Structures are given as structure tokens and as C-alpha cells.
VEXTOR-717641 format. One record per residue (C-alpha): residue number from 1; x, y, z. Coordinates in steps of 0.001 Angstrom, whole numbers. Layout:
+-----+---------+---------+---------+
!   k !      c1 !      c2 !      c3 !
+-----+---------+---------+---------+
! NUM !       X !       Y !       Z !
...
+-----+---------+---------+---------+
***
This chain:
+-----+---------+---------+---------+
!   k !      c1 !      c2 !      c3 !
+-----+---------+---------+---------+
!   1 !   10917 !   32885 !   18216 !
!   2 !   14276 !   34068 !   19479 !
!   3 !   16912 !   31535 !   20385 !
!   4 !   18475 !   31744 !   23823 !
!   5 !   21684 !   30602 !   25468 !
!   6 !   21762 !   26861 !   26001 !
!   7 !   21786 !   25287 !   29453 !
!   8 !   23899 !   22288 !   30394 !
!   9 !   23889 !   19485 !   29483 !
!  10 !   22829 !   20498 !   26003 !
!  11 !   22236 !   18690 !   22739 !
!  12 !   22609 !   20070 !   19226 !
!  13 !   21029 !   18155 !   16347 !
!  14 !   22094 !   19131 !   12835 !
!  15 !   19882 !   17929 !   10005 !
!  16 !   22093 !   18144 !    6933 !
!  17 !   21837 !   16948 !    3368 !
!  18 !   23833 !   13729 !    3680 !
!  19 !   24172 !   13250 !    7428 !
!  20 !   22533 !   14035 !   10740 !
!  21 !   25110 !   15141 !   13293 !
!  22 !   24657 !   15171 !   17069 !
!  23 !   26707 !   17068 !   19640 !
!  24 !   26211 !   16676 !   23394 !
!  25 !   27963 !   19250 !   25570 !
!  26 !   28315 !   19376 !   29338 !
!  27 !   29553 !   22780 !   30470 !
!  28 !   30158 !   21559 !   34027 !
!  29 !   32838 !   19132 !   32848 !
!  30 !   33747 !   20780 !   29552 !
!  31 !   33174 !   17500 !   27754 !
!  32 !   31768 !   17017 !   24250 !
!  33 !   30442 !   13893 !   22586 !
!  34 !   29527 !   13609 !   18927 !
!  35 !   27733 !   11065 !   16770 !
!  36 !   26853 !   10958 !   13072 !
!  37 !   23943 !    9217 !   11387 !
!  38 !   24471 !    8797 !    7652 !
!  39 !   21302 !    9661 !    5741 !
!  40 !   19305 !    7059 !    3848 !
!  41 !   18377 !    9104 !     780 !
!  42 !   15483 !    6763 !      61 !
!  43 !   13473 !    8040 !    3044 !
!  44 !   12530 !   11461 !    4391 !
!  45 !   14474 !   13582 !    6883 !
!  46 !   11990 !   12828 !    9708 !
!  47 !   12172 !    9089 !    8923 !
!  48 !   15976 !    9263 !    9074 !
!  49 !   15738 !   11030 !   12414 !
!  50 !   13408 !    8337 !   13766 !
!  51 !   15994 !    5759 !   12730 !
!  52 !   18737 !    7766 !   14466 !
!  53 !   16728 !    7809 !   17702 !
!  54 !   16611 !    4018 !   17567 !
!  55 !   20341 !    3605 !   16922 !
!  56 !   22179 !    6520 !   18577 !
!  57 !   22650 !    6267 !   22343 !
!  58 !   23440 !    9983 !   22527 !
!  59 !   19784 !   10725 !   21751 !
!  60 !   18391 !    8636 !   24584 !
!  61 !   19492 !   10900 !   27446 !
!  62 !   17904 !   13834 !   29244 !
!  63 !   19072 !   17330 !   28276 !
!  64 !   18439 !   20744 !   29766 !
!  65 !   18276 !   22233 !   26270 !
!  66 !   17973 !   20908 !   22737 !
!  67 !   18773 !   22906 !   19593 !
!  68 !   18002 !   21737 !   16068 !
!  69 !   19938 !   23165 !   13110 !
!  70 !   17958 !   22482 !    9931 !
!  71 !   19255 !   22735 !    6380 !
!  72 !   16152 !   24388 !    4903 !
!  73 !   15509 !   27406 !    2654 !
!  74 !   15602 !   30672 !    4618 !
!  75 !   14023 !   34036 !    3910 !
!  76 !   15702 !   36967 !    5681 !
!  77 !   13252 !   39800 !    6371 !
!  78 !   14074 !   43236 !    7861 !
!  79 !   12617 !   43307 !   11364 !
!  80 !   10533 !   46423 !   10664 !
!  81 !    8833 !   44606 !    7766 !
!  82 !    8215 !   41300 !    9528 !
!  83 !    4654 !   40362 !   10467 !
!  84 !    4173 !   36843 !   11802 !
!  85 !     604 !   36704 !   10512 !
!  86 !    1849 !   37137 !    6938 !
!  87 !    4939 !   34930 !    7246 !
!  88 !    3404 !   31798 !    5693 !
!  89 !    2177 !   33654 !    2618 !
!  90 !    5512 !   35422 !    2060 !
!  91 !    7586 !   32280 !    2545 !
!  92 !    5476 !   30061 !     296 !
!  93 !    5416 !   32737 !   -2382 !
!  94 !    9234 !   32803 !   -2295 !
!  95 !    9864 !   29040 !   -2028 !
!  96 !    7660 !   26509 !   -3792 !
!  97 !    6983 !   23029 !   -2425 !
!  98 !    6595 !   24093 !    1206 !
!  99 !    2816 !   24441 !    1345 !
! 100 !    2478 !   22037 !    4278 !
! 101 !    5474 !   23203 !    6296 !
! 102 !    5126 !   24798 !    9712 !
! 103 !    6582 !   28303 !    9766 !
! 104 !    9224 !   29205 !   12341 !
! 105 !   11373 !   32291 !   12723 !
! 106 !   14448 !   33475 !   14605 !
! 107 !   15109 !   37095 !   15457 !
! 108 !   18625 !   38311 !   14680 !
! 109 !   18828 !   41410 !   16835 !
! 110 !   22344 !   42381 !   15802 !
! 111 !   21300 !   42382 !   12130 !
! 112 !   17862 !   43963 !   12721 !
! 113 !   16363 !   41070 !   10774 !
! 114 !   14262 !   37936 !   11098 !
! 115 !   15160 !   34538 !    9599 !
! 116 !   11964 !   32881 !    8358 !
! 117 !   11947 !   29166 !    7541 !
! 118 !    9655 !   26161 !    7222 !
! 119 !    9812 !   22751 !    8903 !
! 120 !    8061 !   19518 !    8032 !
! 121 !    5209 !   18708 !   10424 !
! 122 !    6501 !   15152 !   10783 !
! 123 !    9890 !   16470 !   11900 !
! 124 !    8249 !   18446 !   14693 !
! 125 !    6275 !   15352 !   15680 !
! 126 !    9483 !   13295 !   15955 !
! 127 !   11067 !   15919 !   18202 !
! 128 !    7938 !   16269 !   20342 !
! 129 !    7925 !   12505 !   20843 !
! 130 !   11377 !   12600 !   22424 !
! 131 !   11945 !   16006 !   24021 !
! 132 !    9604 !   18380 !   25910 !
! 133 !   11004 !   21407 !   24061 !
! 134 !   13508 !   22282 !   21357 !
! 135 !   14820 !   25432 !   19701 !
! 136 !   14915 !   25361 !   15902 !
! 137 !   17096 !   27486 !   13642 !
! 138 !   18507 !   27338 !   10094 !
! 139 !   22067 !   26015 !    9771 !
! 140 !   23417 !   29370 !    8561 !
! 141 !   22160 !   31381 !   11521 !
! 142 !   25219 !   30871 !   13794 !
! 143 !   27480 !   31749 !   10842 !
! 144 !   25593 !   34959 !   10030 !
! 145 !   25527 !   36078 !   13645 !
! 146 !   29223 !   35352 !   14173 !
! 147 !   30577 !   37045 !   11070 !
! 148 !   28336 !   40104 !   11212 !
! 149 !   30524 !   41173 !   14142 !
! 150 !   33538 !   41215 !   11833 !
! 151 !   32281 !   43941 !    9494 !
! 152 !   35028 !   46472 !    8781 !
! 153 !   34855 !   50111 !    7753 !
! 154 !   38050 !   50031 !    5660 !
! 155 !   36760 !   47510 !    3124 !
! 156 !   33714 !   45347 !    2493 !
! 157 !   33571 !   41563 !    2678 !
! 158 !   31584 !   39052 !     672 !
! 159 !   31220 !   35709 !    2449 !
! 160 !   30745 !   32317 !     850 !
! 161 !   29751 !   29523 !    3232 !
! 162 !   30038 !   26020 !    1747 !
! 163 !   27837 !   23380 !    3361 !
! 164 !   25642 !   20446 !    2295 !
! 165 !   26589 !   20835 !   -1398 !
! 166 !   25404 !   24456 !   -1236 !
! 167 !   27028 !   27853 !   -1254 !
! 168 !   25432 !   30464 !     979 !
! 169 !   26601 !   33911 !    -163 !
! 170 !   26063 !   36874 !    2152 !
! 171 !   27318 !   40344 !    2945 !
! 172 !   26698 !   43000 !    5586 !
! 173 !   26528 !   46776 !    5461 !
! 174 !   25792 !   49274 !    8229 !
! 175 !   24736 !   46587 !   10681 !
! 176 !   22308 !   44866 !    8306 !
! 177 !   22238 !   41984 !    5869 !
! 178 !   23101 !   43511 !    2497 !
! 179 !   22790 !   40294 !     478 !
! 180 !   21856 !   36695 !    1235 !
! 181 !   21168 !   33831 !   -1153 !
! 182 !   21967 !   30127 !   -1557 !
! 183 !   23187 !   28358 !   -4681 !
! 184 !   24133 !   24825 !   -5647 !
! 185 !   27858 !   24252 !   -5112 !
! 186 !   28138 !   20787 !   -6644 !
! 187 !   30425 !   22135 !   -9374 !
! 188 !   33372 !   24425 !   -8561 !
! 189 !   32916 !   26493 !  -11731 !
! 190 !   29347 !   27337 !  -10666 !
! 191 !   30491 !   28373 !   -7191 !
! 192 !   33154 !   30639 !   -8682 !
! 193 !   30586 !   32164 !  -11047 !
! 194 !   28099 !   32887 !   -8234 !
! 195 !   30729 !   34481 !   -6007 !
! 196 !   32052 !   36738 !   -8756 !
! 197 !   28537 !   37612 !   -9959 !
! 198 !   27423 !   38728 !   -6502 !
! 199 !   30723 !   40536 !   -5925 !
! 200 !   30083 !   42543 !   -9104 !
! 201 !   26359 !   42989 !   -8436 !
! 202 !   27075 !   44569 !   -5055 !
! 203 !   29534 !   46994 !   -6586 !
! 204 !   32501 !   45701 !   -4599 !
! 205 !   35986 !   46700 !   -5719 !
! 206 !   38466 !   44019 !   -6811 !
! 207 !   41497 !   45950 !   -5538 !
! 208 !   39982 !   46910 !   -2178 !
! 209 !   37242 !   44545 !   -1003 !
! 210 !   37484 !   40913 !      35 !
! 211 !   35963 !   37466 !    -474 !
! 212 !   35949 !   35240 !    2621 !
! 213 !   35470 !   31489 !    2104 !
! 214 !   33931 !   29493 !    4947 !
! 215 !   32931 !   25913 !    5597 !
! 216 !   34141 !   22946 !    3596 !
! 217 !   34232 !   21949 !     -64 !
! 218 !   36584 !   19560 !   -1920 !
! 219 !   37272 !   22297 !   -4497 !
! 220 !   38319 !   24982 !   -2002 !
! 221 !   41888 !   25336 !   -3322 !
! 222 !   40734 !   25640 !   -6946 !
! 223 !   38036 !   28164 !   -6076 !
! 224 !   40438 !   30233 !   -3977 !
! 225 !   43159 !   30220 !   -6649 !
! 226 !   40751 !   31249 !   -9396 !
! 227 !   39110 !   33947 !   -7288 !
! 228 !   42521 !   35540 !   -6866 !
! 229 !   42640 !   36039 !  -10609 !
! 230 !   39833 !   38595 !  -10194 !
! 231 !   39871 !   39699 !   -6531 !
! 232 !   43067 !   40707 !   -4751 !
! 233 !   41867 !   39822 !   -1238 !
! 234 !   40719 !   36216 !    -762 !
! 235 !   40660 !   34668 !    2707 !
! 236 !   39861 !   31059 !    3530 !
! 237 !   40766 !   30840 !    7197 !
! 238 !   37166 !   29762 !    7847 !
! 239 !   37545 !   26621 !    5727 !
! 240 !   37337 !   23588 !    8005 !
! 241 !   38292 !   20692 !    5751 !
! 242 !   39660 !   18568 !    8613 !
! 243 !   37046 !   19403 !   11256 !
! 244 !   34643 !   16628 !   12325 !
! 245 !   31864 !   19213 !   12736 !
! 246 !   30405 !   21730 !   10268 !
! 247 !   31318 !   25359 !   10934 !
! 248 !   27764 !   26253 !   12029 !
! 249 !   27841 !   23631 !   14815 !
! 250 !   31312 !   24752 !   15886 !
! 251 !   30193 !   28375 !   16177 !
! 252 !   26965 !   27474 !   17969 !
+-----+---------+---------+---------+
***
């Protein structure tokens, strides 16, 4: 499945760890409307979404296009190695606990790769009950596709995207994904360790290459300050501490 440009009016649903965020956009008027449904951690993501449909007026309208950003584990596969028939086996071998998920994938043409991910069947049922069609993608996809255009020849960049108490670390080289993995970012010391470990693992140079911090985390200043003790170039212009929307929704 390859995502396409959204028509107007459009709806974006983001299924995060602690909240479900909704963004309605009307290109004809340039207007945006947002709503947030705080997650009840005692029930499943689909059950929370059912509750949101009952409470949020923004979800009761007709839309020309609906996009769902899901915070789920993602396996990035080079496009020449991707075979849809084998996708379930590969994904479930990589990530445990997803035996009953429905496999979906998004083609990232610019990166010559495919993002493979699983969705709960009940989640798809909830969406089918309310909309005739929806496009699904992992939350990091808009971030990957945006920042892969910023690759520079002069020096390499390691990106750290903070979202949903996670740290997604990724890097590009020669138009492809060079590294991509997600770690828990609950503790700032762990996030710093993961960033520096990957920086070293990829053979990046502390006096030449760069770490770019994206997204939002309460410890951003501490992480940035301590990174600069090891890496000369640290950029955090992509940190959106005061934004009402996560970076992935903003970019989408």
C-alpha cells in the first residue's frame, strides 16, 4: 500500500501512547480543527477509539480522505527484498506478540524501502464501521520522508525523534535508510546512551557529523547539553515542546 495525497476535507487520526489526536483540515478554507482524546490505559487502543467516536464531534463528519497514524513497531525493508507474501512471517519473527495483527505496508519511494507494520483487527473493524476507506501508516513515516530530503554530502546526520515515550533513531546514506530502530526514552540517561551508541556504531565522527533532535521530550535540554560533551554538532530545531501537535502530524 502506498499512501497518496489527501483530498479535502481530510481527517488525520493519530493513535499515540497516551492520547489519540484528531486533525481536520479543509484546504478550500485553509482551516484546521483539532481534538484530543486522553487514553484510558485500562482498555485497548480500539476500545479507546470507540469511546472517542462517541464523544468527539470531529469524528462524526464526512471526509474525502482519512489517514491513520499508528504508534506501532515498524520493520523497514529494502524494496528489492520486500515480498508481500512473506511479510507476516518476517514481521512476526522480528516482533513478538503480534501473531493476530493484520499486516500493512507503505512504500517509501524516495528511500527505496517499504515500512512494514501490524494493526489490531479490532482497530480496523472500528475504522470500517465509521469510514468507507482509510490510509494507515506508522507515526514515524512522515518524519522519515521529510528528513531524508535533508541529507548532506559534507557531513552525516543521526536523527533522534522523541515521541510517545520512545526514541526513534535513524540515519540516511546514499538515498537509503542506513539505520532505524526504536528505544524506550522514559529516562534521559538511556536516550543519551542510545544516541551515542548508534553514533559510534555507524562510525560517525564527533568533530564532523551531527546529531539532530526532533519531537518533544521533557529532558531535551539535558540531553542536548550532554550530547555536546561528545559531539560538536547538535541541533534541536525540530524539537516542538510548545506545539499542540506531534511533529509527525505537523509534517503530514
